[in-house]
N, C-alpha and C positions, 0 to 999 in steps of 0.2 A: 904536480902539473899533469893536467889530462893529456892523453895521447893527441887529442884534436889540437889543442893548443901547441903542444910541442911540435907536431907535424907541420903546423902552419908556421912556426918559427923556423924550423928546418928549410922549408921552402923559401922562406925569405933569404936565409944564409946562402942557399944554392943560386939563388938569382943574384945576390949582391957578388959573390965571389966567383961564380962560375962552375967551380968543383969543391967539393969538402970529402973529408975523409970520415969513416965511421969513429976512428980514434978521437978525432977533433970534436965530432959531434958528442960523443960519448962523456968527454971531459966538460964541454960546454953546458950540457944539460944534466951532468951528474946521473948519468943512465948507463945500464949495462950495454954491452956491444949488440948483444941479441935484441934488446929492446929497440935500439937505433937500426938495426937491420930490418925489423918489423916495420918500423916507420918508413924506412926508404922503400920496402916493398909495397906499402900502401900507397904511397906518393908516385912510385913508377906505375903502379896498376891504373892510377888517376890521370897519369900522363903530365904530371907535375914535375918529375924529376926523371932522370935516366940514370939507372943502376950501372956502376961500373965496379971493377975490381978495387974493393977496399973503401967504396964511398959512392958517391953520385955527382952527376953533373947536370947542368941545362939540357933539356932534351934537344937532340939533333933534329933539325928540320930538312926534309928533303928539298932540293934544289936541282932543276934539271937544266942541262945545256942545250944547244943545238942537238937536233935529231942524229945528225951524221956522227958527233962525238959519242952519243949515248950508244950507237950500233957497235962501237969497239970497247966500250966499258964492260967488264965481266963476260965476255964473249964466250970464253969456253964454258962458263957456267950455264949461260943461256942456251948454248947449243945442246947441253946436256938435258935441260929442262925440255926443249924442242923435241928432242927423241924419246924422252919419258911420255910427253903428252901425246905424240902420234901413236904409241903402244896403247893408250887409253880410248882412242877414237875409232869407231867401227864404220865401214864403209856404207854409204848411203845416209849418214846423218845429216842434220841441218844444224849449222853452227853460226852462231853470232860472235864476230871478232871485234875487239876495239883496237884503236891505235896505240902502237908503242914498239919499242925496239926488241923487247922480248917476243911480243906477238907476231911481229914480222919475221923473225927467226923461225918462230913455230911455224909460220905459213909455209915455209920451204919445205918442211917435212910434211906438213898437212896435204901439200899439193901432190904427193905421190900416193894419195889414198883414194880409191875409185868412189865415184858417184856422190861426193859431197856437194851439199848446197851452202854456199857460204854468204852471209850477210854482213857487210862491214862498213864503216866509215872511212876506211883508210885506202886511198888510191894504191899505195903500194901493195897491201896485202891483196886487194882486188887483182892486181896484176900478176901477182906472184901465184895465186891459184888459177887464175885463168890460163896463164902460161904453161902450167903443169899440164893441161889437156886432158885431165881425168874427171874434173868436176861435172856434175850434172847442171849447175847453174851457179853465178856470180852475181850478187847485187850489191851495187854501190848506192847508198842513200846520199840524197842530196842536202845542201845546206850551206853555211857560210864556210868559205874555204881558208883553211890555215896553210900557209905555203911552206912553213918549215916543216911542219909534221906531215904535211900532205894529207889532210883529212878534212872532213866536213863536220861541222858542229853546229850548236844552234837550236832553237825551237823547231825549225823546219826539218832538220835532221832527225829530232827525237820524235816527230810526229810520224815521219815516214817509217821509222822502225817499227811502229805499232801496227803496220800492216803484215808483219811477220811473227810466226812463233818457232821456237828452235828447240832442239834436243838439248843443246848446251850452249852456254854463254862462255866465251874463252876470254878473260881480261887480265890486263896488265895491272901492276899496282905501283904507286911510288912509295907507298908506305903501309906497312903491316904492324899492328901493336894490339895489345891486350884490351885496351880500353875501347879504341874507335873501331877496330877490324880492319877493313880494306879502305885505304884513303888515297887521295890524288892531290896534287898541288894546283890543278888547273880546273876551274869550275865548270867549263864548258865539257871537257873530257868526263868529268865526274858525273854530269848529267846523261851522257852518252852511255856510260857504264850503268848507272842506275836503271836506265830504261831496258838495257839488255838483260839485267838482273830479273826484271819484273816478266820478261818475254820468253824466258828459257825454263825447260823441266829441270835442268841441273847447271849450276855455276861452278866454273873450274877457274881458278886463279894461278897465273903463271908469274913466279917471282923469284928472282935469286936472292941469296941471303943477305945482301947489302941493303935490302928493303926491310930486314926484320928490325923490330923495336924502333923503329922510326916513325915520326909523327908529318902529317900533313894537314892542310887546311880543310879539306872538303871530304867528308865521309862518304863513300860509294855504297857500303853495306857492312852489316856485322857478320860475324863468323857465323852466325846461325843461319844465314843464307847462302853459305859457300858449302859445296859438297866436296870439293877436291882442291888441295894446295899442291902444286907440281914445283918443286924447288930441286936445286942440286945437293942441299944438305938438309937435315930436318932441323927446325928451331928448337931451343930449348928454354928453360926458364918460365916466367909468366905466360909468354907466347905460346909455347907448347901447352901449357896447361889450359890456356883460354881455346885453343883450338880442339883440344881433346873433349873439352867440356861441351862444345858447340857440335861434335860428332864430325869434324873435317877430317877427311881421308888424306893423309900427307904422303905424297908420293916421292 
Protein backbone atom coordinates (compact mmCIF):
# COMPACT_ATOMS: atom_id res chain seq x y z
CA UNK A 1 0.00 0.00 0.00
CA UNK A 2 1.38 3.40 -0.96
CA UNK A 3 1.87 6.09 1.71
CA UNK A 4 -0.71 8.28 -0.02
CA UNK A 5 -3.41 5.60 0.11
CA UNK A 6 -2.55 4.63 3.68
CA UNK A 7 -2.66 8.25 4.85
CA UNK A 8 -6.05 8.77 3.19
CA UNK A 9 -7.41 5.74 5.04
CA UNK A 10 -5.88 6.90 8.31
CA UNK A 11 -7.58 10.28 7.85
CA UNK A 12 -10.91 8.50 7.31
CA UNK A 13 -10.41 6.49 10.51
CA UNK A 14 -9.67 9.64 12.51
CA UNK A 15 -12.76 11.39 11.16
CA UNK A 16 -14.92 8.34 11.93
CA UNK A 17 -13.58 7.52 15.39
CA UNK A 18 -12.51 10.97 16.58
CA UNK A 19 -9.22 9.63 17.95
CA UNK A 20 -6.90 6.74 17.08
CA UNK A 21 -3.68 5.33 18.54
CA UNK A 22 -0.42 4.53 16.79
CA UNK A 23 -0.74 0.97 18.08
CA UNK A 24 -4.19 0.48 16.53
CA UNK A 25 -3.11 1.99 13.22
CA UNK A 26 0.02 -0.17 13.08
CA UNK A 27 -2.13 -3.28 13.53
CA UNK A 28 -4.76 -2.14 11.03
CA UNK A 29 -2.25 -1.39 8.28
CA UNK A 30 0.38 -3.98 9.23
CA UNK A 31 2.97 -1.21 9.35
CA UNK A 32 5.68 -0.26 11.83
CA UNK A 33 5.07 2.31 14.53
CA UNK A 34 7.68 4.56 12.89
CA UNK A 35 5.86 4.42 9.54
CA UNK A 36 2.56 5.34 11.21
CA UNK A 37 4.20 8.22 13.08
CA UNK A 38 5.56 9.57 9.78
CA UNK A 39 2.07 9.31 8.28
CA UNK A 40 0.56 11.17 11.23
CA UNK A 41 3.22 13.87 10.96
CA UNK A 42 2.41 14.38 7.28
CA UNK A 43 -1.33 14.50 7.98
CA UNK A 44 -0.80 16.89 10.89
CA UNK A 45 1.28 19.27 8.78
CA UNK A 46 -1.51 19.23 6.20
CA UNK A 47 -4.04 20.14 8.89
CA UNK A 48 -6.00 16.90 8.41
CA UNK A 49 -5.39 15.50 11.92
CA UNK A 50 -3.98 16.78 15.19
CA UNK A 51 -1.19 14.71 16.70
CA UNK A 52 -1.52 13.80 20.37
CA UNK A 53 0.60 11.61 22.62
CA UNK A 54 0.42 8.09 21.23
CA UNK A 55 -1.85 8.85 18.29
CA UNK A 56 -4.00 11.48 16.60
CA UNK A 57 -7.43 13.08 16.78
CA UNK A 58 -9.73 15.32 14.78
CA UNK A 59 -8.15 18.82 14.64
CA UNK A 60 -9.31 21.27 17.28
CA UNK A 61 -11.10 24.34 15.97
CA UNK A 62 -10.93 27.68 17.70
CA UNK A 63 -14.20 29.05 19.00
CA UNK A 64 -14.33 32.43 20.68
CA UNK A 65 -16.83 33.44 23.32
CA UNK A 66 -17.88 36.95 24.38
CA UNK A 67 -15.04 39.46 24.60
CA UNK A 68 -15.46 39.93 28.36
CA UNK A 69 -14.96 36.19 28.92
CA UNK A 70 -11.88 36.12 26.70
CA UNK A 71 -10.25 38.89 28.72
CA UNK A 72 -10.00 36.57 31.73
CA UNK A 73 -8.85 33.48 29.82
CA UNK A 74 -5.09 32.81 30.08
CA UNK A 75 -4.69 36.28 31.59
CA UNK A 76 -1.29 35.68 33.28
CA UNK A 77 0.13 34.47 29.95
CA UNK A 78 -1.31 37.47 28.12
CA UNK A 79 0.15 39.90 30.65
CA UNK A 80 3.57 38.28 30.25
CA UNK A 81 3.22 38.69 26.49
CA UNK A 82 2.28 42.36 26.95
CA UNK A 83 5.42 43.00 29.01
CA UNK A 84 7.61 41.29 26.40
CA UNK A 85 6.03 43.27 23.57
CA UNK A 86 6.58 46.58 25.36
CA UNK A 87 10.31 45.83 25.52
CA UNK A 88 10.33 45.33 21.76
CA UNK A 89 8.72 48.68 20.87
CA UNK A 90 10.75 51.90 20.63
CA UNK A 91 9.43 55.40 21.49
CA UNK A 92 8.16 57.26 18.45
CA UNK A 93 7.06 54.22 16.45
CA UNK A 94 3.85 54.05 14.44
CA UNK A 95 1.79 50.96 15.24
CA UNK A 96 -1.21 49.29 13.64
CA UNK A 97 -3.05 47.24 16.29
CA UNK A 98 -6.01 44.97 15.63
CA UNK A 99 -8.80 44.01 18.02
CA UNK A 100 -8.35 41.24 20.56
CA UNK A 101 -8.11 40.44 24.25
CA UNK A 102 -4.33 39.98 24.01
CA UNK A 103 -3.78 43.17 22.02
CA UNK A 104 -5.93 45.11 24.51
CA UNK A 105 -3.77 43.96 27.42
CA UNK A 106 -0.71 44.83 25.33
CA UNK A 107 -2.13 48.32 24.81
CA UNK A 108 -2.08 48.89 28.57
CA UNK A 109 1.71 48.46 28.57
CA UNK A 110 2.20 50.30 25.27
CA UNK A 111 0.38 53.31 26.72
CA UNK A 112 3.44 53.91 28.92
CA UNK A 113 5.76 54.37 25.91
CA UNK A 114 6.41 57.92 24.70
CA UNK A 115 5.41 59.41 21.34
CA UNK A 116 3.72 56.39 19.80
CA UNK A 117 1.30 56.87 16.93
CA UNK A 118 -1.35 54.17 17.10
CA UNK A 119 -3.87 53.24 14.42
CA UNK A 120 -6.53 50.73 15.42
CA UNK A 121 -10.03 49.47 14.72
CA UNK A 122 -10.66 48.87 18.44
CA UNK A 123 -12.40 51.57 20.47
CA UNK A 124 -11.05 49.98 23.67
CA UNK A 125 -7.45 50.08 22.43
CA UNK A 126 -7.83 53.65 21.14
CA UNK A 127 -9.13 54.78 24.56
CA UNK A 128 -6.42 52.87 26.44
CA UNK A 129 -3.59 54.46 24.45
CA UNK A 130 -5.16 57.94 24.57
CA UNK A 131 -5.77 57.75 28.33
CA UNK A 132 -2.08 57.00 28.86
CA UNK A 133 -1.33 60.57 27.80
CA UNK A 134 2.01 59.78 26.13
CA UNK A 135 1.02 59.04 22.54
CA UNK A 136 1.71 61.48 19.71
CA UNK A 137 -1.54 60.46 18.05
CA UNK A 138 -4.33 57.90 18.16
CA UNK A 139 -6.37 57.11 15.05
CA UNK A 140 -9.56 55.04 15.09
CA UNK A 141 -10.71 53.86 11.67
CA UNK A 142 -14.42 53.93 10.89
CA UNK A 143 -16.64 51.19 9.54
CA UNK A 144 -19.36 48.78 10.57
CA UNK A 145 -19.45 48.60 14.38
CA UNK A 146 -19.31 45.31 16.30
CA UNK A 147 -20.69 46.06 19.75
CA UNK A 148 -19.36 42.98 21.58
CA UNK A 149 -15.79 43.39 20.38
CA UNK A 150 -16.13 47.19 20.22
CA UNK A 151 -14.42 47.32 16.89
CA UNK A 152 -14.98 48.63 13.39
CA UNK A 153 -14.81 46.22 10.47
CA UNK A 154 -15.82 45.89 6.85
CA UNK A 155 -14.71 47.44 3.54
CA UNK A 156 -14.85 51.01 4.86
CA UNK A 157 -12.45 50.19 7.70
CA UNK A 158 -10.08 48.42 5.31
CA UNK A 159 -10.12 51.41 2.93
CA UNK A 160 -9.36 53.85 5.75
CA UNK A 161 -6.41 51.77 6.91
CA UNK A 162 -4.85 52.27 3.47
CA UNK A 163 -4.15 55.92 4.37
CA UNK A 164 -1.50 54.79 6.90
CA UNK A 165 1.94 53.23 6.88
CA UNK A 166 3.37 51.78 10.08
CA UNK A 167 6.63 50.59 11.55
CA UNK A 168 4.85 47.54 12.95
CA UNK A 169 1.53 45.74 12.80
CA UNK A 170 0.64 44.10 16.11
CA UNK A 171 -1.84 41.30 15.60
CA UNK A 172 -3.63 38.82 17.79
CA UNK A 173 -4.51 35.36 16.47
CA UNK A 174 -7.21 32.78 16.99
CA UNK A 175 -4.96 29.99 15.73
CA UNK A 176 -1.38 29.27 14.72
CA UNK A 177 -0.40 26.13 12.84
CA UNK A 178 2.38 24.90 10.59
CA UNK A 179 0.17 24.63 7.52
CA UNK A 180 -1.82 27.88 7.47
CA UNK A 181 0.32 30.18 9.60
CA UNK A 182 -1.78 32.83 11.35
CA UNK A 183 -5.56 32.35 11.21
CA UNK A 184 -8.78 33.84 12.57
CA UNK A 185 -12.32 32.53 13.03
CA UNK A 186 -13.89 35.88 12.05
CA UNK A 187 -13.68 36.79 8.35
CA UNK A 188 -14.09 40.53 9.02
CA UNK A 189 -11.28 40.56 11.56
CA UNK A 190 -9.12 38.52 9.19
CA UNK A 191 -9.59 41.19 6.49
CA UNK A 192 -8.52 43.93 8.91
CA UNK A 193 -5.43 41.96 9.94
CA UNK A 194 -4.52 41.22 6.32
CA UNK A 195 -4.68 44.94 5.51
CA UNK A 196 -2.45 45.75 8.48
CA UNK A 197 0.13 43.19 7.35
CA UNK A 198 0.33 44.88 3.96
CA UNK A 199 0.76 48.35 5.49
CA UNK A 200 3.55 47.65 8.00
CA UNK A 201 7.32 47.29 7.72
CA UNK A 202 7.28 44.58 10.38
CA UNK A 203 4.61 42.18 11.65
CA UNK A 204 4.39 41.09 15.29
CA UNK A 205 1.94 38.38 16.34
CA UNK A 206 1.00 38.22 20.02
CA UNK A 207 -0.51 34.88 21.03
CA UNK A 208 -0.48 32.64 24.09
CA UNK A 209 0.26 28.93 23.83
CA UNK A 210 -3.43 27.94 23.80
CA UNK A 211 -3.43 29.12 20.16
CA UNK A 212 -0.59 26.78 19.14
CA UNK A 213 -1.43 23.98 16.68
CA UNK A 214 -5.00 25.20 16.38
CA UNK A 215 -6.99 25.66 13.20
CA UNK A 216 -9.37 28.43 12.14
CA UNK A 217 -11.29 29.11 8.96
CA UNK A 218 -9.64 32.30 7.68
CA UNK A 219 -5.93 32.63 7.00
CA UNK A 220 -4.45 36.03 7.86
CA UNK A 221 -0.90 35.44 6.62
CA UNK A 222 1.78 32.81 6.32
CA UNK A 223 4.73 32.77 8.69
CA UNK A 224 6.89 34.17 5.89
CA UNK A 225 5.18 37.53 6.50
CA UNK A 226 5.68 37.45 10.28
CA UNK A 227 8.80 38.93 11.87
CA UNK A 228 8.14 38.27 15.56
CA UNK A 229 5.95 35.92 17.58
CA UNK A 230 5.58 37.08 21.18
CA UNK A 231 4.31 34.32 23.48
CA UNK A 232 4.66 33.17 27.08
CA UNK A 233 6.41 29.93 26.10
CA UNK A 234 8.09 28.78 22.92
CA UNK A 235 6.20 26.39 20.64
CA UNK A 236 7.58 22.96 19.79
CA UNK A 237 7.15 20.26 17.16
CA UNK A 238 6.08 21.07 13.63
CA UNK A 239 4.94 24.56 14.62
CA UNK A 240 8.41 25.43 15.93
CA UNK A 241 9.96 24.00 12.77
CA UNK A 242 7.67 26.06 10.52
CA UNK A 243 8.42 29.25 12.43
CA UNK A 244 12.17 28.64 12.29
CA UNK A 245 12.05 27.83 8.58
CA UNK A 246 10.31 31.17 7.94
CA UNK A 247 12.80 33.12 10.06
CA UNK A 248 10.26 34.19 12.70
CA UNK A 249 11.88 35.51 15.88
CA UNK A 250 10.13 33.92 18.86
CA UNK A 251 10.20 36.14 21.94
